[in-house]
C-alpha positions in Angstrom: -4.7 -1.1 -36.2 -5.4 -4.5 -34.7 -8.9 -5.8 -33.9 -10.3 -5.3 -30.4 -10.2 -8.5 -28.4 -12.3 -9.1 -25.4 -11.4 -11.8 -23.0 -14.2 -12.7 -20.6 -13.4 -13.3 -16.9 -13.5 -17.0 -16.2 -16.4 -17.9 -13.8 -14.0 -19.4 -11.3 -12.1 -16.1 -11.0 -15.3 -14.0 -10.9 -16.6 -16.1 -8.0 -13.7 -15.1 -5.8 -13.6 -11.4 -6.8 -14.1 -8.7 -4.3 -16.9 -7.2 -6.3 -19.0 -8.1 -9.3 -19.8 -6.0 -12.4 -23.0 -4.6 -11.0 -21.3 -3.5 -7.8 -18.5 -2.0 -9.8 -21.0 0.0 -11.9 -22.7 1.3 -8.7 -19.4 2.2 -7.1 -18.2 4.0 -10.2 -21.4 6.0 -10.4 -21.1 7.0 -6.7 -17.4 8.0 -7.2 -18.5 10.4 -10.0 -21.7 11.7 -8.4 -20.5 12.0 -4.8 -16.7 11.7 -4.8 -16.0 13.1 -1.3 -18.2 10.6 0.4 -17.3 7.7 -1.8 -13.5 8.2 -1.3 -14.0 8.9 2.4 -15.7 5.5 2.7 -13.0 3.7 0.7 -10.2 5.4 2.8 -12.0 4.4 6.0 -12.6 0.8 4.9 -9.2 0.0 3.4 -6.6 2.1 5.2 -5.5 2.6 8.8 -5.1 6.3 9.7 -3.0 7.6 12.6 -4.8 11.0 12.1 -8.0 11.3 10.1 -8.1 13.9 7.3 -9.8 17.2 7.4 -10.7 17.4 3.7 -11.1 14.5 1.3 -10.0 16.5 -1.8 -9.0 20.1 -2.5 -8.0 21.1 -5.9 -7.7 24.1 -8.2 -6.5 24.4 -11.8 -6.3 28.2 -11.4 -3.3 29.8 -13.1 -2.3 31.4 -9.8 -3.5 28.6 -7.6 -2.6 25.2 -9.1 -2.9 22.4 -6.6 -4.4 18.9 -6.1 -4.5 17.5 -2.6 -6.2 14.4 -1.3 -7.0 13.6 2.4 -5.5 16.9 3.5 -4.5 16.9 7.1 -4.5 13.1 7.3 -1.6 10.9 8.4 -0.9 7.3 7.7 2.1 5.0 7.6 2.7 2.7 4.6 4.3 0.0 6.8 1.3 -0.1 9.1 -1.1 -0.4 6.1 1.0 -3.0 4.4 1.7 -5.2 7.5 0.3 -4.2 10.9 -3.4 -4.0 9.9 -3.3 -7.6 8.7 -1.6 -9.2 11.8 -4.8 -9.9 13.7 -6.7 -11.6 10.9 -4.0 -12.7 8.5 -0.8 -12.9 10.6 0.0 -16.5 9.6 -0.9 -16.0 5.9 1.8 -15.4 3.3 2.7 -11.8 2.7 5.6 -12.2 0.4 6.4 -15.0 -2.1 9.9 -14.7 -3.3 11.6 -16.8 -5.9 15.3 -16.5 -6.7 17.1 -17.0 -9.9 16.8 -20.8 -9.4 13.2 -22.0 -8.9 14.4 -24.2 -6.1 15.6 -21.0 -4.3 12.3 -19.6 -2.8 10.9 -18.3 0.4 7.4 -17.5 1.8 7.2 -14.9 4.5 4.1 -14.5 6.6 2.7 -11.1 7.8 3.9 -11.9 11.3 7.4 -12.8 10.2 7.5 -9.7 8.0 6.4 -7.5 10.9 9.1 -8.9 13.1 11.8 -8.3 10.5 10.7 -4.8 9.6 10.5 -3.8 13.3 14.0 -5.2 14.0 15.5 -3.4 10.9 13.6 -0.2 11.8 15.1 -0.4 15.3 18.6 -1.0 13.8 18.2 2.1 11.6 17.2 4.1 14.7 20.2 2.8 16.6 22.4 4.1 13.7 20.9 7.5 14.2 18.3 7.5 11.3 15.3 9.7 12.2 12.1 10.8 10.5 12.9 12.8 7.4 16.4 11.4 6.8 17.2 9.9 3.5 18.3 6.3 3.2 19.8 4.8 0.0 19.2 1.0 -0.3 21.6 -0.9 -2.6 20.5 -4.5 -2.5 19.6 -7.2 -5.0 16.0 -8.2 -5.5 15.7 -10.2 -2.3 13.0 -10.1 0.5 15.4 -8.2 2.7 15.2 -5.2 0.2 11.4 -5.0 0.9 12.1 -5.3 4.6 14.6 -2.4 4.4 12.1 -0.2 2.4 9.2 -0.9 4.8 11.5 -0.3 7.8 12.3 3.1 6.4 8.6 3.9 5.9 7.9 2.7 9.5 10.3 5.2 11.0 9.5 8.0 8.6 12.7 8.0 6.6 12.7 8.5 2.9 14.3 5.7 0.9 15.8 5.5 -2.5 16.4 2.1 -4.1 
């Protein structure tokens, strides 16, 4: 077995971090001691919900009642959370950095550009008759348009398979 190596976080990276070690410890403790309130706060702060949940968590390991459910009754949309919620404050910031097989073949896409492309592709899918619950198979190379197609499916409620 190899020796355990610890690599300290460089000060320059730590300065720009969302939280520091003390905040992490406090958050971790709260997540264990009061999980419902902790995760409700996180869900409120970092996600946009179209319908708020009724119950944060509901679980049972019972032999006749095995289930684990989070944010039961809640509804959200991945495309809204990946794109729309950032438009007001970060619309002109880069959302996707893509580099092709050749380093000179690259593209930066802003949240606003991504929103426009996803909305257009979602409309095109609807025009083709794709509705919520339909399944869409995507066969594309690793290009930004593949992400656009996946997010468009999520936006209209279609299940995608890549």
